[in-house]
C-alpha positions in Angstrom: -64.8 206.6 78.2 -67.5 204.3 78.4 -70.6 204.8 81.3 -72.8 201.6 82.0 -75.8 202.5 83.6 -76.0 199.6 86.3 -79.2 201.4 87.7 -81.3 204.0 86.7 -84.5 204.1 89.2 -85.3 206.0 92.1 -85.1 205.0 95.9 -88.3 202.4 95.1 -86.7 200.3 92.2 -89.3 198.0 90.1 -88.5 194.5 88.7 -86.7 195.6 85.6 -84.7 199.3 87.2 -82.6 199.1 90.3 -81.3 202.3 92.7 -79.4 204.3 90.0 -75.4 203.4 90.0 -73.0 204.5 87.6 -69.8 202.3 86.3 -67.2 204.9 84.4 -64.5 203.1 82.2 -61.3 204.1 81.1 -57.9 203.8 82.2 -59.4 202.6 85.2 -62.8 201.4 86.4 -64.3 203.8 88.9 -68.0 203.1 90.7 -70.2 205.5 91.1 -72.3 205.3 93.9 -72.8 201.5 95.5 -76.8 200.0 95.6 -77.8 196.7 96.6 -76.8 193.9 94.2 -73.8 195.9 92.5 -71.7 192.8 92.3 -74.3 191.4 90.2 -74.9 194.2 88.4 -71.3 194.6 87.6 -71.2 190.5 86.3 -74.3 190.6 84.5 -74.0 194.0 82.4 -69.6 194.5 82.1 -67.8 191.0 83.8 -65.2 190.9 85.9 -63.4 193.6 84.1 -66.3 195.9 85.2 -65.1 195.4 88.9 -63.8 199.0 90.5 -60.5 200.7 90.9 -62.2 203.0 92.5 -65.5 204.0 94.0 -67.2 207.4 94.8 -70.2 207.7 97.4 -71.8 210.7 96.5 -74.3 211.2 99.7 -75.4 209.0 102.4 -78.8 207.7 101.5 -79.1 204.4 102.4 -79.9 203.6 98.1 -76.6 205.1 97.5 -74.6 203.3 99.8 -76.2 200.2 100.8 -74.6 197.5 98.8 -70.8 199.1 99.7 -70.2 195.9 102.5 -71.4 193.2 100.3 -69.4 194.7 97.5 -66.0 194.9 98.9 -66.6 191.6 101.3 -67.5 189.9 97.7 -64.6 191.1 95.8 -61.9 189.9 98.8 -64.3 185.9 98.8 -63.4 186.3 95.3 -59.4 186.7 95.5 -59.0 190.3 94.7 -55.5 191.9 95.6 -55.8 195.2 93.5 -56.4 198.1 95.8 -59.7 199.9 96.2 -60.3 203.5 96.8 -63.1 205.1 98.5 -63.8 208.5 98.1 -66.7 209.9 99.9 -68.0 213.3 99.9 -67.6 214.8 103.3 -71.1 214.9 104.0 -71.3 210.9 104.4 -68.0 210.1 105.4 -69.7 209.8 109.0 -72.4 207.6 107.9 -70.6 205.2 105.8 -67.4 204.6 107.4 -69.4 203.8 110.8 -71.3 201.3 108.1 -68.0 199.8 106.8 -66.5 199.2 110.6 -70.2 198.1 111.9 -69.8 194.9 109.0 -65.8 194.7 109.5 -65.0 195.1 106.0 -61.8 196.3 105.9 -59.7 194.6 108.8 -60.3 190.6 107.6 -57.3 188.7 107.1 -56.9 187.0 103.1 -58.2 190.8 102.4 -56.9 193.3 99.7 -55.6 197.3 100.3 -58.5 199.8 100.8 -58.4 203.6 101.1 -60.9 205.9 102.0 -60.3 209.0 101.1 -62.8 212.4 101.6 -64.2 214.8 99.2 -64.5 218.6 100.3 -68.2 219.9 99.9 -66.7 222.8 97.4 -67.4 223.7 94.0 -65.0 222.3 91.2 -63.2 220.4 93.7 -61.1 217.7 91.9 -61.1 213.8 92.9 -58.8 211.9 91.6 -56.7 212.0 88.3 -55.5 208.9 86.5 -53.4 209.0 83.3 -57.0 209.8 81.3 -59.3 210.7 83.1 -60.3 213.2 86.0 -63.3 213.6 88.1 -64.4 216.8 89.4 -67.0 217.1 91.8 -69.3 220.0 92.7 -72.1 220.4 95.5 -76.1 220.2 94.1 -79.2 221.1 96.9 -80.5 218.0 98.4 -82.3 216.5 101.5 -78.9 216.0 102.9 -75.3 217.3 101.5 -74.7 216.3 98.1 -72.0 215.9 95.3 -72.5 215.8 91.1 -69.6 214.5 89.3 -67.0 215.9 86.0 -65.4 212.6 84.3 -62.9 214.6 82.2 -60.7 212.0 79.7 -59.1 214.2 77.1 -61.5 217.0 75.9 -64.2 214.7 76.6 -66.2 215.5 79.3 -69.9 214.0 81.0 -71.8 215.3 84.2 -73.9 213.5 86.4 -75.8 215.7 88.6 -76.7 213.0 91.4 -80.2 213.9 93.8 -80.4 217.6 93.8 -83.4 219.9 92.7 -82.9 222.7 90.1 -79.6 223.4 90.9 -77.9 226.4 88.3 -74.6 225.7 89.8 -75.0 222.7 87.7 -75.9 224.7 85.0 -71.9 226.2 85.2 -70.3 222.9 86.2 -71.8 221.0 83.3 -70.7 224.0 81.0 -68.4 222.0 77.9 -69.6 218.8 78.9 -71.0 216.5 75.6 -73.3 214.5 78.0 -75.3 215.6 81.3 -76.4 212.5 82.8 -79.3 213.9 85.3 -82.1 212.6 87.7 -85.7 213.2 87.1 -88.1 212.0 89.6 -91.3 213.5 88.4 -93.3 215.8 86.0 -94.2 219.3 86.3 -97.4 219.0 84.2 -100.5 217.5 86.9 -98.0 215.3 89.3 -96.9 216.5 92.9 -93.6 217.8 93.5 -91.1 215.7 95.2 -89.0 218.0 97.0 -85.2 218.3 97.0 -85.4 216.5 93.6 -85.9 217.4 90.1 -88.5 217.2 87.6 -88.0 216.4 83.6 -88.5 219.9 83.0 -85.4 220.8 85.3 -83.6 218.4 84.0 -84.3 219.8 80.7 -83.2 223.4 81.7 -80.1 222.3 83.4 -79.3 221.2 80.1 -80.5 224.0 77.8 -78.6 226.4 80.4 -75.2 223.9 80.1 -75.0 223.5 76.2 -74.5 219.7 76.4 -75.2 217.7 73.6 -77.2 215.0 75.2 -79.5 214.4 78.3 -80.2 211.2 80.3 -83.0 210.7 82.5 -82.1 208.6 85.8 -83.3 207.7 89.1 -86.6 207.7 87.6 -89.7 207.1 89.2 -92.9 204.8 88.0 -94.6 207.4 86.5 -91.3 208.8 84.8 -91.4 205.1 83.3 -95.2 205.0 82.3 -95.0 208.0 80.1 -91.3 208.3 79.0 -92.6 210.1 75.9 -93.8 212.7 78.2 -91.2 213.2 80.2 -88.5 213.4 77.1 -91.4 216.2 75.4 -91.0 218.2 78.7 -87.0 218.4 78.7 -87.8 220.6 75.2 -90.6 222.1 76.6 -87.4 223.5 79.1 -86.0 224.5 76.0 -82.8 221.9 75.5 -82.2 221.2 71.5 -80.4 218.3 71.8 -81.3 214.6 72.4 -82.9 212.8 75.2 -83.1 209.4 76.3 -84.1 207.2 79.0 -81.9 204.7 79.0 -82.5 200.8 80.7 -80.4 198.6 83.1 -77.1 197.8 81.5 -77.4 200.3 78.8 -74.1 202.1 77.8 -73.0 205.7 76.2 -69.0 205.5 74.8 -68.3 209.3 73.9 
């Protein structure tokens, strides 16, 4: 399983970081959330083989969904023919479906098959399974309904928090995972809390309680980027004994 960090920024992108999105490659390719410029990121970092077979939308905040109509239209224009499955969390279904209908990307001539599936807001919900990859979801705590994801290939597991404040249910959901990809929007020390988001310390606590080996901080703000060493140290202050990284756009891990 290969996970590419297409974007690593919070809702306000920078010159070097776009909005957070992941590309998970196994026997099929999964795009997690679809911010602006998703197509360009995929082509630049992975190539055409990175165009998704499946997309999961975790929640309906604009930095996670706004690129979806554009990506679908570009895939049509370049002649994609394989089917595309889009999995939308129950809390985001109406918003995303209305957006796709507004841009009329689901019924154009010379299109390709697109199937939309609803992901129930339940703990440990199986989203889909291929021959090699299983993906599960579980609700987290955000300003609107949102889901974390777990990717399982054979005995290898990785968890993505999506946007959330400190969430004890996530500790259990991530148990047994080698890797935790967790948002980190601010520092505990000397920084104002950002509601419904996590600090680097919060991410470290989840990593510690879940027992993962490696922690990757994403959805990062300019404060975190300006003091990456401080953010990493804060995860260790929380008791995490593994390795913490702050990936850049285009970085990837193979597990």
